[in-house]
LOLUMKOL-938758 format. One record per residue (C-alpha): z, x, y; residue in three letters. Coordinates in steps of 0.1 Angstrom, whole numbers, padded with zeros to 4 digits, always signed. Layout:
# residues N
ZXYALA...
***
This chain:
# residues 158
+2287-0284-0864MET+2323-0288-0852ALA+2353-0283-0874GLU+2384-0304-0875LEU+2419-0296-0890LEU+2449-0317-0883GLU+2482-0318-0902ARG+2513-0340-0901ARG+2547-0334-0918ILE+2557-0364-0939VAL+2593-0371-0947ALA+2585-0377-0983CYS+2586-0354-1014PRO+2553-0339-1024TYR+2549-0356-1058HIS+2556-0390-1043LEU+2534-0384-1013ALA+2505-0375-1036GLN+2511-0408-1056ARG+2513-0429-1024TYR+2481-0415-1011LEU+2464-0421-1044ALA+2476-0457-1044ASP+2463-0461-1009SER+2428-0446-1012VAL+2423-0446-1050GLY+2411-0482-1053PRO+2385-0476-1025ALA+2374-0444-1042ALA+2370-0461-1075ALA+2349-0489-1060SER+2326-0464-1043GLY+2320-0490-1016GLN+2325-0482-0979PRO+2353-0500-0961GLY+2360-0507-0925ALA+2386-0485-0908LEU+2397-0488-0871ALA+2404-0453-0857LEU+2425-0456-0826THR+2433-0432-0797LEU+2459-0438-0771ALA+2444-0434-0736VAL+2460-0440-0702PRO+2462-0478-0698GLY+2455-0487-0734GLY+2438-0477-0766GLU+2403-0467-0775LEU+2393-0482-0809VAL+2364-0470-0829LYS+2353-0489-0860GLU+2339-0468-0888VAL+2328-0473-0923MET+2348-0450-0946VAL+2342-0440-0982THR+2366-0420-1004TYR+2361-0401-1036ALA+2382-0378-1057VAL+2377-0342-1047ALA+2386-0311-1067VAL+2411-0284-1058ASP+2399-0251-1072PRO+2435-0241-1077MET+2443-0273-1096ALA+2475-0278-1075PHE+2467-0305-1049ASP+2448-0337-1053ARG+2424-0338-1024PRO+2403-0369-1015TRP+2369-0366-1001HIS+2365-0387-0970ILE+2334-0396-0951HIS+2330-0420-0922TRP+2302-0431-0900ALA+2305-0452-0869PRO+2296-0489-0871LYS+2279-0486-0837ALA+2278-0462-0808GLY+2271-0425-0802PRO+2299-0412-0823TYR+2297-0385-0850PRO+2299-0389-0887GLN+2328-0370-0903PHE+2328-0353-0937GLU+2360-0338-0951GLY+2391-0339-0972GLU+2424-0357-0970LEU+2451-0338-0989THR+2488-0339-0995VAL+2502-0304-0996ARG+2536-0291-1005ALA+2559-0283-0976ASP+2587-0258-0972GLU+2613-0282-0986THR+2615-0307-1014TYR+2622-0335-0989ALA+2589-0333-0971SER+2552-0327-0976SER+2521-0320-0954GLN+2493-0345-0949LEU+2461-0327-0940GLU+2427-0338-0927LEU+2401-0311-0927ARG+2364-0314-0923GLY+2333-0312-0901THR+2313-0334-0878TYR+2280-0330-0858GLN+2284-0342-0822PRO+2255-0366-0815PRO+2232-0360-0786GLY+2219-0325-0792GLY+2229-0298-0766ALA+2244-0324-0742LEU+2265-0338-0771GLY+2276-0303-0780ALA+2286-0295-0744ALA+2306-0328-0743PHE+2323-0319-0775ASP+2334-0285-0761LEU+2347-0301-0729ALA+2363-0333-0742VAL+2349-0346-0775GLY+2368-0320-0796GLY+2401-0331-0780LYS+2392-0368-0787ILE+2384-0359-0823ALA+2416-0341-0828ALA+2437-0368-0812ALA+2419-0395-0833THR+2426-0375-0865ALA+2462-0370-0855ALA+2465-0408-0849ALA+2450-0415-0883LEU+2474-0391-0900LEU+2503-0406-0881GLU+2494-0441-0894ARG+2489-0428-0930ILE+2521-0407-0929GLY+2541-0435-0914GLY+2530-0458-0942GLU+2541-0431-0968MET+2575-0427-0951GLU+2581-0464-0950ALA+2572-0468-0987ARG+2594-0438-0996TYR+2623-0454-0976ALA+2618-0487-0994ARG+2617-0470-1028ASP+2649-0451-1020GLU+2667-0482-1008ARG+2656-0500-1040ALA+2670-0472-1062LYS+2703-0473-1043GLU+2706-0511-1049ARG+2700-0505-1086LEU+2728-0479-1087LYS+2752-0499-1065ASN+2746-0536-1071PRO
***
């Protein structure tokens, strides 16, 4: 079993980032139905795209501070691992930002050969793919926060 932990700082206050993430994954969690997700990885000369079926569910923070989301994905096709983990917004050092965290585990397919591949290359691919996913989610949060702030300014100064 391999472990994965990736984080991204999001230029959005914690309380709003929590709400934006809930707005994004909450409907999928409520439906309980898997949805398609394209995980992308930049490689020299292009992109590697892996289609997965993802499900979300509300997870529990034992400290009752954060609102984690359970996330599971399985590849649509190919010898790729399934992932089981949590997607969480955490408080950052300042009010103006928060941390988006993806933590979980996966079992490299292919037995001993797959485990060796994971040690050599696969773990780096998994980390880069997770970072790309957090970049996409974090970018969407930052864009929404910027839109909300502009809208508040327009209301103040018509």
